[in-house]
N, C-alpha and C positions, 0 to 999 in steps of 0.2 A: 503494498498502501505507500505512495507517496502522497505527500504534501504538503502543501504550501506556506513558508513562515512568513513574518511579516516584514522578513528581509527578501522576500521572494524567490527565492531560491527552496528547492527539493530534498525535505529530508523526509529519510527513511522511517515512517511507524513499524515495532516492529508489534506481534499479537504473542501473547501467551495466556495458557490456558493453567490457574491454582483450581484441584483439588480442596474445598475450603470446608471443616470442622465444625459445630458449635453453632450453627445458624437450626433460628426453630422456625422462625415467621417472617414475615413479609417487609417488618423492620430490621431482622439480622439483614437485610438486603438490600437493605436500603445503606445503612451504617454505613455497610460496608462497600457499598458504587461511592456515597459519596468521599466517603478516608483515603481510596484512590482518585479517583474524579479531581481531589482536592491536590493530593500531591502532583508537585512542577514536575509536567513532564510527560503528562496523564492526556489524555486525545479524548478516552472513551473506558468505561468500565461498563459491562453487562455482569451482574451476577444473579443467578436460577439455587434459589434455594429450593427449586424439586431437581435440579443435578446436582446442587452441591460444587458448582462451582463460579469461577470467575474468570471476566474474559476481559483483558486489558491490551490496548491499542495504546501505547505508550512513543516517545523519539530514546531510542536507546542513548545518544548523544548528550541527552541529558538527566538519565534519572536509570538504571538497572535493574536485574529480577529482583535481588536484595536487599532494595530497597522495597516495591512492592512486595514483597510480603515482608516486614515491617511494617506497612503499613495496616496491613491485614492483621496480622499477630498482635500489635501495638493495640484492637478491638476488642484484645477477649476473642477471637478466631482460632484455630490450630491448620496449617497444612500438612494436608495428607502426600 
């Protein structure tokens, strides 16, 4: 996936899927989605309680998978 940033050059947007444990309701989905999307470099997050997943689209020049994982763990969830 390509995305043009504010300087009009293209950056690669990476996608990573985390298997998240500890979600119990729709509110859990929202907490994780907001935590991820508040992380600098994240373009979009899609969280599914039913599937137990968080799909994250991010700029790998700004943020890495370890930081994304930390954003989820900080909210009280675990990564499988």
